[in-house]
C-alpha positions as CSV (number, residue, x, y, z in Angstrom):
1,M,-163.9,336.7,34.1
2,I,-166.2,334.8,31.8
3,K,-165.2,333.6,28.3
4,D,-167.0,331.9,25.3
5,F,-170.4,332.3,26.9
6,Q,-173.3,334.5,26.0
7,P,-175.9,334.8,28.7
8,R,-179.6,334.5,28.0
9,L,-182.1,337.1,29.0
10,Y,-183.8,335.1,31.7
11,Q,-180.3,334.1,33.1
12,E,-179.4,337.8,33.4
13,T,-182.8,338.6,35.0
14,I,-182.4,335.8,37.6
15,L,-178.7,336.9,38.2
16,G,-180.0,340.3,39.3
17,T,-182.0,338.8,42.1
18,C,-179.3,336.3,43.1
19,A,-176.7,339.1,43.4
20,E,-178.8,340.9,46.1
21,K,-180.6,338.1,48.0
22,N,-180.2,334.5,48.9
23,T,-182.3,333.0,46.1
24,L,-183.9,329.7,45.2
25,V,-183.7,329.2,41.4
26,V,-186.2,326.8,39.9
27,L,-185.4,326.2,36.2
28,P,-186.2,323.2,34.0
29,T,-183.4,320.7,33.2
30,G,-181.1,321.9,30.4
31,M,-181.9,325.6,30.9
32,G,-178.4,326.6,32.2
33,K,-178.7,326.7,36.0
34,T,-174.9,326.1,36.3
35,N,-174.3,329.1,34.0
36,I,-176.2,331.3,36.4
37,F,-173.9,330.2,39.2
38,L,-171.0,330.9,36.8
39,M,-172.0,334.5,36.3
40,L,-172.8,335.0,40.0
41,A,-169.3,333.6,40.9
42,A,-167.7,336.2,38.7
43,D,-169.8,339.0,40.3
44,R,-168.9,337.9,43.9
45,L,-165.2,337.6,43.1
46,K,-165.2,341.1,41.6
47,R,-166.8,342.5,44.8
48,F,-164.6,340.4,47.1
49,P,-161.4,339.5,45.2
50,N,-159.8,337.5,48.1
51,S,-162.9,335.4,48.8
52,K,-163.7,331.8,47.8
53,I,-166.6,330.3,45.8
54,L,-168.1,326.9,46.8
55,L,-170.6,324.9,44.8
56,L,-172.1,321.7,46.3
57,G,-173.7,318.8,44.4
58,P,-174.9,315.4,45.5
59,T,-172.8,313.2,43.3
60,K,-169.2,312.9,42.0
61,P,-170.2,313.0,38.3
62,L,-172.1,316.3,39.0
63,I,-169.0,317.7,40.6
64,D,-166.9,316.8,37.6
65,Q,-169.5,318.4,35.4
66,Y,-169.3,321.7,37.3
67,Y,-165.5,321.7,37.1
68,A,-165.7,321.2,33.3
69,V,-168.1,324.1,32.9
70,F,-165.8,326.5,34.9
71,L,-162.7,325.2,33.1
72,R,-164.4,326.0,29.8
73,H,-166.0,329.3,30.6
74,F,-164.2,330.9,33.6
75,D,-161.0,332.9,33.2
76,I,-159.1,331.3,36.0
77,L,-156.0,328.9,36.3
78,P,-157.0,325.3,36.8
79,E,-154.8,325.1,39.9
80,A,-157.1,327.8,41.5
81,M,-160.0,325.3,41.4
82,A,-160.4,322.1,43.4
83,V,-162.7,319.1,43.5
84,F,-163.7,317.6,46.8
85,T,-165.2,314.1,46.9
86,G,-165.0,311.1,49.1
87,N,-162.0,309.9,47.0
88,V,-160.0,312.9,48.3
89,A,-158.4,312.3,51.7
90,P,-159.4,314.8,54.5
91,E,-155.8,316.0,54.8
92,K,-155.6,316.6,51.1
93,R,-158.9,318.5,51.2
94,E,-157.5,320.7,54.0
95,Q,-154.4,321.6,51.8
96,L,-156.5,322.2,48.7
97,W,-158.9,324.5,50.6
98,K,-156.0,326.8,51.5
99,K,-154.8,327.2,47.9
100,A,-158.0,327.1,45.8
101,Q,-160.4,329.9,45.2
102,I,-163.2,327.9,43.5
103,I,-164.2,324.6,45.1
104,F,-166.7,322.0,43.9
105,S,-167.7,319.5,46.6
106,T,-170.1,316.7,47.6
107,P,-171.7,317.6,50.9
108,Q,-170.9,314.7,53.1
109,G,-167.1,315.0,53.2
110,L,-167.3,318.8,53.5
111,E,-169.6,318.4,56.5
112,N,-167.0,316.3,58.3
113,D,-164.3,318.9,57.4
114,I,-166.4,321.7,58.9
115,I,-167.1,319.6,62.1
116,S,-163.4,318.8,62.5
117,R,-162.4,322.4,61.7
118,K,-160.1,321.4,58.8
119,I,-161.8,324.2,56.8
120,S,-163.5,327.4,57.6
121,L,-166.4,328.9,55.6
122,E,-165.5,332.4,56.8
123,D,-164.1,333.6,53.4
124,V,-166.7,332.0,51.2
125,A,-168.5,334.8,49.4
126,L,-170.9,332.5,47.4
127,L,-172.3,329.1,48.5
128,G,-174.3,327.2,45.9
129,F,-176.5,324.2,46.5
130,D,-177.4,322.2,43.3
131,E,-180.3,319.8,43.4
132,A,-181.5,321.9,46.3
133,H,-184.7,319.9,46.7
134,R,-182.5,317.5,48.8
135,A,-182.1,320.1,51.6
136,V,-184.7,318.4,53.8
137,G,-184.4,316.1,56.9
138,E,-180.9,315.2,57.9
139,Y,-179.3,315.8,54.5
140,A,-176.0,317.7,54.9
141,Y,-177.1,320.8,53.0
142,G,-179.1,322.3,55.9
143,F,-176.2,321.8,58.3
144,I,-173.7,323.4,56.0
145,A,-175.9,326.3,55.2
146,K,-176.4,327.0,58.9
147,Q,-172.7,326.9,59.7
148,Y,-172.0,329.1,56.7
149,M,-174.5,331.8,57.8
150,K,-173.0,331.8,61.2
151,V,-169.4,332.6,60.2
152,A,-169.3,334.0,56.6
153,R,-168.1,337.6,56.3
154,Y,-169.8,338.1,52.9
155,P,-172.7,335.5,52.9
156,R,-174.6,334.8,49.7
157,I,-176.5,331.6,49.0
158,V,-178.0,330.4,45.7
159,A,-180.0,327.2,45.5
160,L,-180.6,325.5,42.2
161,T,-183.2,322.8,41.2
162,A,-185.4,321.8,38.3
163,S,-188.2,321.1,40.9
164,P,-188.3,321.6,44.6
165,G,-191.4,319.3,44.9
166,S,-195.1,319.9,45.1
167,D,-195.6,319.8,48.9
168,L,-195.8,323.2,50.5
169,E,-194.3,321.9,53.7
170,K,-191.3,320.5,51.9
171,I,-190.7,323.6,49.8
172,T,-190.9,325.7,52.9
173,E,-188.4,323.4,54.6
174,V,-186.0,323.8,51.7
175,C,-186.3,327.6,51.8
176,K,-185.8,327.9,55.5
177,G,-183.0,325.4,55.7
178,L,-181.1,327.3,53.0
179,F,-181.9,330.8,54.3
180,I,-183.7,331.7,51.1
181,E,-184.9,335.3,50.8
182,D,-186.4,335.2,47.3
183,I,-187.5,332.7,44.7
184,E,-187.0,332.9,40.9
185,V,-189.1,330.4,39.0
186,R,-189.2,329.9,35.2
187,T,-191.2,327.4,33.1
188,Y,-191.1,326.7,29.4
189,D,-194.2,329.1,29.1
190,D,-192.5,332.2,30.6
191,P,-192.0,335.0,28.0
192,D,-188.3,335.5,28.7
193,V,-187.6,331.7,28.4
194,K,-189.7,330.9,25.3
195,P,-187.2,332.4,22.7
196,Y,-184.5,330.0,23.9
197,I,-186.4,326.7,24.1
198,Q,-187.7,324.2,21.6
199,D,-191.2,322.9,22.0
200,I,-191.6,319.4,23.6
201,D,-194.3,317.3,22.1
202,V,-195.6,315.0,24.8
203,Q,-197.5,312.0,23.5
204,W,-199.4,309.5,25.7
205,V,-199.6,306.0,24.2
206,K,-202.2,303.9,26.0
207,V,-202.3,300.1,25.7
208,E,-204.9,297.7,27.0
209,F,-204.2,295.4,29.9
210,P,-204.0,291.9,28.4
211,E,-206.7,289.4,29.1
212,A,-204.0,286.8,29.7
213,F,-202.8,288.8,32.7
214,K,-206.2,289.2,34.3
215,G,-206.1,285.9,36.1
216,V,-202.9,286.8,37.9
217,Q,-204.2,290.3,38.6
218,K,-207.5,288.8,40.1
219,N,-205.7,286.5,42.4
220,L,-203.3,289.2,43.6
221,K,-206.2,291.6,44.3
222,E,-208.1,288.9,46.2
223,C,-204.9,288.2,48.2
224,L,-204.6,291.9,49.0
225,Q,-208.3,292.2,49.9
226,A,-208.1,289.3,52.3
227,K,-205.1,290.8,54.1
228,I,-206.7,294.2,54.3
229,S,-209.9,292.7,55.8
230,Q,-207.8,291.1,58.5
231,L,-206.0,294.4,59.1
232,K,-209.3,296.1,59.6
233,H,-210.4,293.4,62.0
234,F,-207.4,294.1,64.3
235,G,-208.4,297.7,64.6
236,Y,-205.1,299.5,63.6
237,I,-206.3,300.3,60.0
238,K,-209.3,302.5,59.5
239,Y,-209.2,303.1,55.7
240,N,-209.0,301.0,52.6
241,V,-205.3,300.3,52.2
242,M,-206.1,298.8,48.8
243,N,-206.4,302.4,47.5
244,A,-203.5,303.7,49.4
245,G,-200.2,304.5,47.7
246,K,-196.9,302.8,48.5
247,K,-195.7,305.8,50.5
248,D,-198.8,305.8,52.7
249,I,-198.4,302.1,53.5
250,L,-194.8,302.5,54.3
251,E,-195.5,305.4,56.6
252,L,-198.3,303.4,58.3
253,Q,-195.8,300.5,58.7
254,A,-193.2,302.8,60.3
255,A,-195.8,304.3,62.7
256,L,-196.8,300.8,63.9
257,R,-193.2,299.7,64.2
258,K,-192.5,302.7,66.3
259,E,-195.3,301.7,68.7
260,F,-193.8,298.2,68.9
261,I,-190.3,299.5,69.6
262,K,-191.7,301.7,72.4
263,G,-192.9,298.5,74.1
264,N,-196.4,297.9,72.8
265,K,-196.5,294.1,72.5
266,D,-200.2,293.9,71.9
267,F,-201.0,290.8,69.7
268,N,-203.2,292.9,67.4
269,L,-200.3,295.3,66.7
270,L,-197.9,292.5,66.0
271,K,-200.3,290.8,63.7
272,S,-201.0,294.1,61.9
273,L,-197.3,294.7,61.4
274,S,-196.9,291.2,59.8
275,L,-199.9,291.7,57.6
276,L,-198.8,295.1,56.5
277,A,-195.4,293.5,55.4
278,E,-197.5,291.0,53.3
279,V,-199.5,293.8,51.8
280,V,-196.4,295.7,50.8
281,K,-195.1,292.6,49.0
282,A,-198.4,291.7,47.3
283,Q,-198.9,295.3,46.2
284,H,-195.4,295.4,44.7
285,A,-196.2,292.2,42.8
286,L,-199.4,293.7,41.5
287,E,-197.6,296.9,40.4
288,L,-195.0,294.9,38.5
289,L,-197.7,292.9,36.8
290,E,-199.6,296.0,35.7
291,T,-196.7,298.3,34.8
292,Q,-193.8,296.0,33.8
293,G,-195.1,292.6,32.7
294,I,-195.0,288.9,33.4
295,Q,-191.2,288.5,33.4
296,S,-190.8,291.1,36.2
297,V,-193.6,289.8,38.4
298,Y,-192.6,286.1,37.9
299,R,-189.0,286.8,38.9
300,Y,-190.1,288.8,41.9
301,M,-192.5,286.1,43.1
302,D,-190.1,283.3,42.4
303,R,-187.5,285.0,44.7
304,L,-190.1,285.3,47.4
305,F,-191.0,281.7,47.3
306,A,-187.3,280.7,47.4
307,E,-186.8,283.0,50.4
308,S,-189.8,281.5,52.2
309,A,-188.1,278.1,52.3
310,R,-185.1,279.4,54.2
311,S,-186.4,282.6,55.9
312,K,-187.8,282.9,59.5
313,V,-189.7,286.0,58.6
314,K,-193.4,285.3,59.1
315,A,-194.7,287.7,56.5
316,V,-192.7,286.0,53.8
317,K,-193.7,282.5,54.9
318,N,-197.4,283.4,55.3
319,L,-197.6,285.1,51.9
320,A,-196.0,282.0,50.3
321,K,-198.7,279.9,51.9
322,D,-201.6,282.2,50.8
323,I,-203.8,280.3,48.3
324,N,-204.4,283.4,46.2
325,F,-200.8,284.4,46.1
326,K,-199.8,280.8,45.1
327,S,-202.4,280.7,42.4
328,A,-201.2,284.0,41.0
329,F,-197.6,282.6,41.0
330,I,-198.7,279.4,39.1
331,L,-200.5,281.4,36.5
332,A,-197.6,283.9,36.1
333,K,-195.1,281.0,35.8
334,A,-197.2,279.5,32.9
335,L,-197.2,282.9,31.1
336,Y,-193.5,283.4,31.7
337,E,-192.7,280.0,30.1
338,E,-194.8,281.0,27.2
339,N,-192.8,284.2,27.0
340,V,-195.9,286.4,27.0
341,E,-194.8,290.0,27.0
342,H,-196.5,293.2,28.2
343,P,-198.1,295.2,25.4
344,K,-196.0,298.2,26.5
345,L,-192.9,296.3,25.5
346,T,-194.5,295.4,22.1
347,E,-195.4,299.1,21.6
348,L,-191.9,300.2,22.7
349,K,-190.2,297.9,20.1
350,K,-192.5,299.3,17.4
351,I,-191.6,302.9,18.3
352,V,-187.8,302.1,18.5
353,A,-187.8,300.3,15.1
354,E,-189.3,303.5,13.5
355,E,-186.8,305.8,15.3
356,A,-183.8,303.6,14.6
357,A,-184.6,303.6,10.9
358,Q,-184.4,307.4,11.1
359,E,-181.0,307.2,12.9
360,R,-182.3,309.0,16.0
361,K,-181.0,308.9,19.6
362,L,-183.3,307.9,22.4
363,I,-183.5,307.6,26.1
364,V,-185.8,305.0,27.6
365,F,-186.6,305.5,31.3
366,T,-187.9,302.6,33.4
367,Q,-188.4,302.2,37.2
368,Y,-186.8,298.8,37.6
369,R,-183.4,297.3,36.8
370,D,-185.0,293.9,35.9
371,S,-187.2,295.6,33.3
372,G,-184.2,297.6,32.1
373,S,-182.2,294.5,31.4
374,Q,-185.1,292.9,29.6
375,I,-185.7,296.1,27.5
376,V,-182.1,296.2,26.4
377,A,-182.1,292.6,25.4
378,E,-185.3,293.0,23.3
379,L,-184.3,296.3,21.7
380,N,-180.9,294.9,20.6
381,K,-182.8,292.5,18.4
382,I,-184.1,295.4,16.3
383,E,-182.2,296.3,13.2
384,G,-180.4,299.7,13.6
385,A,-181.0,299.7,17.4
386,K,-178.0,299.5,19.7
387,A,-179.1,299.8,23.4
388,K,-177.1,299.8,26.6
389,L,-178.2,299.8,30.2
390,F,-177.4,302.7,32.6
391,V,-178.1,302.0,36.3
392,G,-176.8,303.2,39.6
393,Q,-174.2,301.6,41.8
394,M,-174.4,298.0,43.1
395,K,-177.3,297.1,45.4
396,K,-177.9,293.8,47.3
397,N,-178.7,291.0,44.9
398,E,-178.8,293.3,41.9
399,T,-176.6,294.5,39.1
400,G,-174.9,297.8,39.3
401,M,-172.3,300.1,37.8
402,S,-169.3,301.9,39.3
403,Q,-169.0,305.6,38.7
404,K,-166.2,304.9,36.3
405,E,-168.5,302.6,34.3
406,Q,-171.2,305.2,34.3
407,R,-168.9,307.8,32.8
408,R,-167.7,305.4,30.2
409,I,-171.3,304.6,29.1
410,L,-172.2,308.3,28.9
411,D,-169.0,309.1,26.9
412,E,-169.9,306.3,24.4
413,F,-173.4,307.7,24.1
414,R,-172.1,311.2,23.4
415,A,-169.8,309.7,20.8
416,D,-172.7,307.9,19.1
417,D,-171.2,304.5,19.8
418,F,-174.8,303.4,20.5
419,N,-178.1,305.2,20.0
420,I,-180.4,304.0,22.9
421,L,-179.7,304.6,26.6
422,V,-182.0,302.6,28.8
423,C,-181.8,303.9,32.4
424,T,-183.4,303.9,35.8
425,S,-183.7,306.9,38.1
426,I,-180.0,307.5,38.0
427,G,-180.4,309.2,34.6
428,E,-183.0,311.6,36.0
429,E,-181.0,313.9,38.2
430,G,-178.0,316.0,37.5
431,L,-175.9,313.8,35.2
432,D,-174.6,315.4,32.1
433,I,-176.6,313.2,29.7
434,P,-176.7,314.7,26.2
435,S,-180.0,315.9,24.7
436,V,-181.7,313.3,22.6
437,D,-184.4,313.2,19.9
438,L,-186.9,311.2,21.9
439,V,-187.4,310.4,25.6
440,I,-189.7,307.4,26.3
441,F,-191.2,306.7,29.8
442,F,-191.8,302.9,30.0
443,E,-194.3,303.9,32.8
444,P,-195.6,307.1,34.3
445,I,-194.2,308.0,37.8
446,P,-196.2,309.7,40.6
447,S,-193.5,312.4,41.1
448,A,-193.4,315.9,39.7
449,I,-189.7,316.2,40.3
450,R,-188.8,313.1,38.5
451,T,-191.3,313.7,35.6
452,I,-189.8,317.2,35.0
453,Q,-186.2,315.8,35.1
454,R,-187.0,313.0,32.7
455,R,-188.7,315.3,30.3
456,G,-185.8,317.8,30.4
457,R,-183.5,315.3,28.6
458,T,-185.0,316.4,25.2
459,G,-185.8,319.7,23.5
460,R,-182.5,321.5,24.3
461,Q,-181.3,322.3,20.8
462,E,-184.2,321.5,18.6
463,K,-187.8,320.4,19.0
464,G,-188.1,317.6,21.5
465,R,-190.4,314.6,21.9
466,V,-191.6,312.6,24.8
467,I,-193.7,309.4,24.7
468,I,-195.2,308.0,27.9
469,L,-196.4,304.5,27.8
470,M,-199.5,303.8,29.9
471,T,-201.6,300.7,30.6
472,A,-205.3,301.5,30.7
473,H,-207.3,301.0,33.9
474,T,-204.2,300.3,36.1
475,R,-202.0,302.3,38.5
476,D,-200.2,303.7,35.4
477,E,-203.2,306.0,34.8
478,A,-203.3,307.0,38.5
479,Y,-199.6,307.8,38.5
480,H,-200.1,309.9,35.4
481,W,-202.7,312.1,37.1
482,V,-200.8,312.3,40.4
483,A,-197.7,313.6,38.6
484,R,-199.7,316.2,36.6
485,N,-201.5,317.5,39.7
486,K,-198.3,317.7,41.7
487,E,-196.5,319.7,39.0
488,S,-199.4,322.2,38.8
489,R,-199.5,322.4,42.6
490,M,-195.7,323.0,42.7
491,H,-195.9,326.1,40.5
492,R,-198.9,327.5,42.5
493,T,-197.1,326.9,45.7
494,L,-193.9,328.5,44.5
495,Q,-195.7,331.7,43.4
496,Q,-197.5,331.9,46.8
497,L,-194.2,331.5,48.6
498,K,-192.5,334.0,46.4
499,S,-195.1,336.7,47.3
500,K,-194.9,336.2,51.1
501,I,-191.5,334.6,51.8
502,I,-190.0,335.9,55.0
503,M,-186.8,334.2,56.1
504,D,-184.3,334.7,58.9
505,K,-181.6,337.2,57.9
506,P,-177.9,336.2,58.5
507,E,-177.6,339.0,61.1
508,S,-180.0,337.1,63.4
509,L,-177.3,334.5,64.1
510,T,-174.4,336.8,64.9
511,A,-175.4,337.4,68.5
512,Y,-175.7,333.7,68.9
513,M,-172.1,333.2,68.0
514,K,-170.6,335.7,70.5
515,K,-169.0,333.8,73.4
516,S,-166.6,334.8,76.1
517,K,-164.9,331.5,75.9
518,E,-164.9,328.7,73.4
519,I,-166.3,325.4,74.7
520,V,-164.5,322.4,73.2
521,V,-165.7,318.8,73.1
522,F,-163.4,316.0,72.0
523,A,-165.2,313.3,69.9
524,D,-163.9,309.9,68.7
525,Y,-163.3,310.1,65.0
526,R,-165.7,307.2,64.5
527,E,-168.5,309.4,65.6
528,K,-168.2,311.7,62.5
529,G,-171.4,310.3,60.9
530,S,-173.4,311.0,64.1
531,G,-176.1,313.6,64.3
532,I,-174.8,314.4,67.7
533,L,-171.8,316.3,66.2
534,R,-174.1,318.4,64.0
535,D,-176.3,319.3,67.0
536,L,-173.3,320.2,69.2
537,M,-172.0,322.5,66.5
538,E,-175.4,324.2,66.2
539,Q,-175.2,324.9,69.9
540,G,-171.8,326.7,69.4
541,I,-169.6,323.8,70.7
542,A,-166.3,323.4,69.0
543,I,-165.5,319.8,68.0
544,K,-162.1,318.1,67.9
545,L,-162.2,314.7,66.2
546,E,-159.5,312.4,67.5
547,K,-158.9,308.7,68.2
548,L,-160.1,308.2,71.7
549,N,-159.0,305.1,73.6
550,T,-161.9,305.3,75.9
551,A,-165.2,307.2,75.8
552,D,-167.1,308.5,72.7
553,Y,-167.0,312.1,73.9
554,V,-164.7,314.0,76.4
555,A,-166.3,317.1,78.0
556,S,-163.4,318.0,80.3
557,S,-160.3,316.4,81.7
558,R,-162.4,314.6,84.2
559,V,-165.6,313.8,82.3
560,G,-165.7,311.0,79.7
561,I,-169.0,310.0,78.1
562,E,-169.9,306.6,76.6
563,I,-173.0,306.6,74.3
564,K,-175.1,303.6,73.5
565,N,-178.3,303.5,71.6
566,V,-180.8,301.1,73.1
567,E,-180.2,298.3,70.6
568,D,-176.4,298.6,70.9
569,F,-176.6,298.5,74.7
570,V,-178.4,295.2,74.6
571,N,-176.2,293.8,71.9
572,S,-173.1,294.7,73.8
573,I,-174.4,292.8,76.9
574,I,-174.8,289.7,74.7
575,D,-171.4,289.9,73.1
576,G,-169.6,290.9,76.3
577,R,-168.3,294.3,75.2
578,L,-170.2,296.5,77.6
579,L,-168.6,295.5,80.9
580,Q,-165.0,296.1,79.5
581,Q,-166.1,299.5,78.1
582,V,-167.5,300.5,81.4
583,K,-164.3,299.4,83.2
584,D,-162.2,301.4,80.8
585,I,-164.2,304.6,81.2
586,K,-164.3,304.1,84.9
587,Y,-160.5,303.9,85.2
588,S,-159.8,306.7,82.7
589,F,-162.1,309.4,84.1
590,E,-162.9,310.9,87.5
591,R,-166.5,311.5,86.3
592,P,-167.5,308.8,83.8
593,I,-171.1,308.9,82.3
594,L,-173.0,306.4,80.3
595,I,-175.8,307.7,78.1
596,I,-178.4,305.3,76.6
597,E,-180.1,307.0,73.6
598,G,-183.4,306.1,72.1
599,D,-187.1,305.7,73.0
600,E,-187.3,301.9,72.2
601,D,-188.3,299.4,74.9
602,I,-184.9,298.2,76.2
603,Y,-186.5,294.9,77.3
604,G,-188.0,294.2,73.8
605,I,-185.0,294.6,71.6
606,R,-183.6,291.1,71.7
607,N,-184.6,287.8,73.3
608,V,-182.8,288.7,76.6
609,H,-184.3,288.1,80.0
610,P,-185.2,291.4,81.6
611,N,-183.3,290.4,84.8
612,A,-180.1,290.2,82.7
613,I,-180.6,293.8,81.6
614,R,-181.5,294.9,85.1
615,G,-178.5,293.1,86.5
616,M,-176.2,294.9,84.1
617,L,-177.7,298.3,84.8
618,A,-177.3,297.6,88.6
619,T,-173.6,296.6,88.1
620,I,-172.8,299.7,86.1
621,A,-174.6,302.1,88.5
622,V,-173.7,300.4,91.8
623,S,-170.6,298.3,91.4
624,F,-168.8,300.7,89.1
625,G,-170.5,303.9,90.3
626,V,-171.1,305.1,86.7
627,P,-174.2,307.3,86.3
628,I,-176.7,306.1,83.6
629,I,-178.7,308.8,81.8
630,S,-181.4,308.2,79.2
631,T,-182.1,310.5,76.2
632,R,-184.7,310.1,73.5
633,N,-182.6,311.2,70.5
634,S,-179.4,312.7,69.2
635,K,-180.6,316.3,69.9
636,E,-181.3,315.5,73.5
637,T,-177.9,313.8,73.8
638,A,-176.1,316.7,72.2
639,S,-177.9,319.2,74.5
640,L,-176.9,317.2,77.6
641,I,-173.2,317.0,76.4
642,A,-173.2,320.7,75.7
643,I,-174.5,321.6,79.2
644,I,-172.0,319.2,80.8
645,A,-169.1,320.7,78.8
646,K,-170.2,324.3,79.6
647,R,-170.4,323.6,83.3
648,E,-167.1,321.8,83.4
649,Q,-165.2,324.3,81.3
650,S,-166.5,327.3,83.1
651,D,-165.4,325.8,86.5
652,F,-162.0,324.7,85.2
653,T,-160.4,327.7,83.5
654,N,-157.3,325.8,82.2
655,D,-157.4,324.2,78.8
656,F,-157.7,320.4,78.9
657,S,-156.5,317.6,76.7
658,Q,-158.5,314.4,76.0
659,H,-155.4,312.5,76.7
660,A,-155.3,313.5,80.4
661,D,-156.2,310.7,82.8
662,K,-158.3,311.3,85.8
663,P,-156.5,312.0,89.1
664,M,-156.7,308.8,91.2
665,S,-156.5,308.4,95.0
666,L,-153.7,306.2,96.4
667,K,-156.3,303.4,97.0
668,E,-157.5,303.6,93.4
669,L,-154.0,303.7,92.0
670,Q,-153.0,300.6,94.0
671,E,-156.1,298.7,92.8
672,Y,-155.5,299.8,89.3
673,I,-151.9,298.5,89.2
674,I,-152.8,295.1,90.7
675,S,-155.9,294.8,88.5
676,A,-153.6,294.8,85.5
677,L,-152.1,291.5,86.5
678,P,-153.2,288.5,84.5
679,G,-156.7,287.1,85.5
680,I,-157.1,289.7,88.3
681,G,-159.1,292.7,87.3
682,P,-160.8,295.2,89.7
683,I,-162.7,292.5,91.7
684,L,-159.7,290.3,92.7
685,S,-157.3,293.3,93.2
686,K,-159.0,294.2,96.5
687,P,-158.6,290.8,98.4
688,L,-155.0,290.6,97.1
689,L,-154.1,294.0,98.6
690,K,-156.1,293.2,101.7
691,E,-154.0,290.1,102.2
692,F,-150.5,291.5,101.4
693,K,-151.1,295.1,102.5
694,S,-149.1,296.8,99.7
695,V,-148.4,296.6,95.9
696,K,-144.8,295.7,96.7
697,N,-145.8,292.7,98.8
698,V,-148.2,291.4,96.2
699,M,-145.4,291.6,93.6
700,N,-143.0,289.7,95.9
701,A,-145.4,287.0,97.0
702,S,-144.6,283.4,96.0
703,V,-146.8,281.1,94.1
704,E,-147.8,279.3,97.3
705,D,-148.5,282.6,99.2
706,L,-150.7,283.9,96.3
707,Q,-152.8,280.8,96.4
708,N,-153.8,281.6,100.0
709,V,-156.1,284.3,98.6
710,E,-159.6,283.0,97.6
711,K,-160.1,282.5,93.9
712,I,-156.4,282.6,93.1
713,G,-155.5,279.1,91.9
714,P,-152.1,277.6,90.7
715,K,-152.6,278.8,87.1
716,K,-153.3,282.5,88.1
717,A,-150.5,282.5,90.6
718,E,-148.0,281.1,88.0
719,D,-149.2,283.7,85.5
720,I,-148.6,286.5,88.0
721,R,-145.1,285.3,88.8
722,N,-144.3,285.0,85.1
723,V,-145.2,288.6,84.5
724,V,-143.3,289.9,87.6
725,D,-140.2,287.7,87.1
726,G,-140.1,287.4,83.3
727,E,-137.3,289.2,81.5
728,Y,-138.5,292.2,79.2
729,K,-137.6,291.6,75.6
730,E,-138.0,294.5,73.2
731,N,-138.9,292.3,70.2
């Protein structure tokens, strides 16, 4: 089935493992991971001719790249292949799935198709996950793998990545989430890889931190130290945050915020949260100064000071008032106006001038878009250098590129229309960026995954070169050692896992799937992004996505469930939505339920008086008779819905439709009809029926008679008569 392709020795060796076991393949960028999947697809289709092949990737450009590889090397008609992305409508994906044998898809849309049962993974004989290191947390890869292993007749999974990360816990999570049974790891040093690769010469170019910058640096460090001293005083911080990484600080911030949401309103906690926000901003300014230069730090600080004039956020306002931070800003502004540049930029221009003279192609990686724009502007002043910026899609207050623009830039780079591609992290993962003569890191990055991916952009066809610019005695040096240690740890961890990996076999799930009767829950189509749907499916509940007029979920013909997270519950009290939603579900279902999800303090979400919230809870539970149930998270909510659905559908053997209204008593029907009259509702319907004894008498009552009922004035009485007497006109 394969044409115009000669496999390499290591690819054939890895293929042998992948053919027999669910395998994680760890292979450096540019070493042909997609070609391994290509060969494995051919093997699976020979074994199971009527099966399907499915390859998932995180981005549309990657999906297009897979399609191009198969079009070039796989002996199959183009119409037998299909591309699924968010641009393809669900109905179209459903049609394509039935016809196609090889499908390339992004995971999010496919996840929704599985939930809504527009497609079935039963006939998929090979499921591939590219950039498999993403298979952690709530990312769709894990959910799709689990559903696949439940239903596939001929299950086989292959996971592909240049680096799964350095953390044992994360790598283990990837392996368990994707049902991995074996690991195949290759590095540039492995004997079966060496004959096919070119050496990559990695050069570290160290520059000295400028004396001119040290005044700004000193003030920012003193600002940070003062904030950290205050944090320690309040007792929530035990270690020196000055030496903590950005990730550590953000995790600490998240932990304190969770305490606040749970209802802890202690002054020390609130002050610590505000101070931590200041620390994050001050640290970012210091990082920009040390690793990027005056232009970047000045623009960032200038935006903060502008924001402080209009913002109510205390952290921003307090930081703008801080004497050290203000002093740093004044010094940075003076250097900015003098156009003093970071020595790394000076060194970069020198390197590029030499390379441009030799007509070489380069990629320059930088962390920040601001720096990228400045680098492009400076490099384009050099004779023979033509640089273009390559960034991700639009973010708030930033420049960005559509996927169409990204493809155009890469096509121009391949065609040698320009010779220097300056890119942010978008250029690290997956995109089909051609190999170049030299890759330059404008700064080291503290990530093994990203370092490996950047480095893999060179040395594919001939000897490659990498230059990493680093500022001495700054976090640049720290990031360099962090990345090196993480990469070493990653390879050690993978070898350890490979020797003792024990994963659940597909057979362990078959018994779980056996049911005497399928339990169905209807869900409103707007819930398709909810984690509740995933959790329901994992409990064996069939989901039908439809447009529901009332309720978020329908568990039987008599049970409708409205779900609010804590914040939405309070917000819907403020904007008046809640009462109407409760009325609707009350009159649509015999057994309505309201679930409030989340562990936040319901009385601390907004500036709403606690009695207003208590009053609403009392109204829902007592006046409307709707039970209120609290759950902590989506998993608890899904478990509760599943139990309700199983109880309901085991008691009521007939199939149900979400369109079925609840059976009403005569009294309820009478009140329901009268409540629909203008200005009446469920409260006034009762005194009207009590006064006139029947629906017919209410409808026949005159304006004067209607006004005998308390709270029915001339306006309401006239409106009722207009509805009853008015002629119906179709248009």
